[in-house]
C-alpha positions in Angstrom: 30.0 -12.7 -17.2 28.7 -13.9 -14.3 29.4 -10.8 -12.4 27.9 -8.7 -14.7 24.5 -11.0 -14.6 25.0 -10.8 -10.5 25.1 -6.9 -10.8 21.2 -7.0 -13.2 19.9 -9.3 -11.2 20.4 -7.2 -7.8 19.5 -4.2 -9.8 16.6 -5.0 -10.4 16.1 -6.2 -6.8 16.9 -3.3 -5.2 15.1 -1.6 -7.7 12.1 -3.2 -6.6 12.4 -2.7 -3.5 13.1 1.3 -4.4 9.8 1.5 -6.3 7.9 -1.4 -4.1 4.5 -2.2 -4.4 1.9 0.1 -2.1 -2.1 -0.8 -1.1 -3.8 0.2 0.6 -4.7 -1.8 3.8 -7.2 -2.2 6.0 -6.5 -0.4 9.1 -7.7 -2.7 12.0 -5.4 -5.3 9.9 -2.4 -3.5 10.4 0.1 -4.3 13.7 -0.4 -4.1 16.3 -3.4 -6.1 16.3 -6.2 -4.8 18.0 -8.6 -6.8 19.9 -11.9 -7.7 18.5 -13.8 -7.6 22.1 -13.0 -3.8 22.4 -14.8 -3.4 18.9 -18.5 -1.6 19.8 -19.9 -0.8 16.6 -18.9 -1.8 13.2 -15.6 -0.8 13.2 -12.5 -1.0 16.1 -12.1 2.7 17.1 -8.7 2.2 18.6 -7.6 1.3 14.8 -7.4 4.4 14.4 -4.0 5.2 16.4 -1.9 3.8 13.5 -2.2 6.0 11.1 0.1 9.1 10.8 -0.8 12.7 9.6 -0.3 12.9 6.3 -1.5 9.0 5.7 -3.5 8.5 2.1 -6.9 7.2 3.9 -10.1 5.2 2.3 -12.8 6.2 4.5 -16.5 3.8 4.5 -19.5 5.1 5.5 -22.0 3.3 7.2 -23.9 5.1 4.7 -22.3 3.8 2.0 -20.2 7.0 0.8 -16.4 6.3 0.1 -13.7 9.5 1.0 -10.8 9.4 -0.2 -8.6 11.7 2.4 -5.5 13.1 3.6 -5.6 12.0 7.2 -4.9 15.2 9.5 -6.0 13.5 12.8 -8.2 12.7 15.7 -10.3 15.4 16.8 -12.6 13.7 19.8 -14.8 11.8 18.3 -14.1 12.8 15.0 -11.4 12.0 12.3 -10.0 14.4 10.1 -8.4 14.9 6.6 -8.0 17.2 4.1 -10.7 15.8 1.4 -9.5 14.7 -2.5 -12.1 12.5 -3.7 -15.8 11.7 -3.0 -17.1 8.0 -4.3 -14.6 8.7 -7.2 -14.9 12.4 -8.3 -13.2 14.8 -7.0 -13.8 18.1 -5.4 -12.6 21.2 -5.5 -10.9 22.7 -3.9 -9.1 20.3 -1.0 -11.4 21.4 1.9 -11.5 20.0 5.7 -13.4 17.2 6.5 -14.4 16.0 10.3 -16.3 12.8 10.1 -17.8 11.1 13.0 -15.8 8.1 13.7 -19.0 6.2 14.9 -20.3 6.9 11.1 -17.4 4.7 9.9 -18.1 0.8 8.8 -14.0 0.6 6.7 -10.9 2.5 7.0 -8.0 1.1 4.2 -4.4 3.5 4.4 -1.9 3.5 1.7 1.3 1.6 2.9 3.8 -0.8 1.7 2.6 -4.4 1.3 5.3 -7.0 1.1 2.9 -9.8 -0.1 2.7 -7.3 -3.0 6.1 -6.4 -3.9 7.9 -9.6 -3.2 6.2 -11.6 -6.1 7.4 -8.7 -8.6 10.9 -8.8 -7.5 11.1 -12.8 -7.6 9.8 -12.3 -11.5 11.5 -9.9 -12.8 14.6 -11.1 -11.2 13.4 -14.7 -12.8 12.8 -12.8 -16.4 16.5 -11.5 -17.0 18.1 -14.7 -16.0 15.8 -16.4 -18.1 16.6 -13.7 -20.7 20.2 -13.8 -20.4 20.2 -17.5 -20.3 18.7 -17.0 -23.9 20.5 -14.8 -25.4 23.5 -16.2 -24.3 22.3 -19.8 -25.5 21.2 -18.5 -29.2 24.5 -16.5 -29.3 26.5 -20.1 -29.7 28.2 -19.1 -26.4 26.9 -21.9 -24.1 27.5 -21.9 -20.7 31.5 -22.2 -20.1 31.9 -19.0 -19.2 
């Protein structure tokens, strides 16, 4: 019985890691950190080097527009991507968009977040353990495994 409980809790933890939580994270806050001293405008341009081709990003412009893109590259002074949405509205067909870096206020990238994953895994494992204990206790089995 102890072995089955251990396997159930372990399986839950592994599933939590496989289906780990991803969130949109500010590119400027990703490691390695970029010094704010080199910031020329509202956005640290050097932080764009942390993006990989194919990353899902949200780009906020200083004009208030918000673009949902699949990042492609930096082309001179432009961020290039394939646009999926503009201000939450889908745009058809998906088209290439070049955004001048000087117009960018913030960029968020869709990445793994340990801070979001850890509580999910721990709470799931604890919930399964409590459920198993409750079933054993209610069936009159006690704790004499």
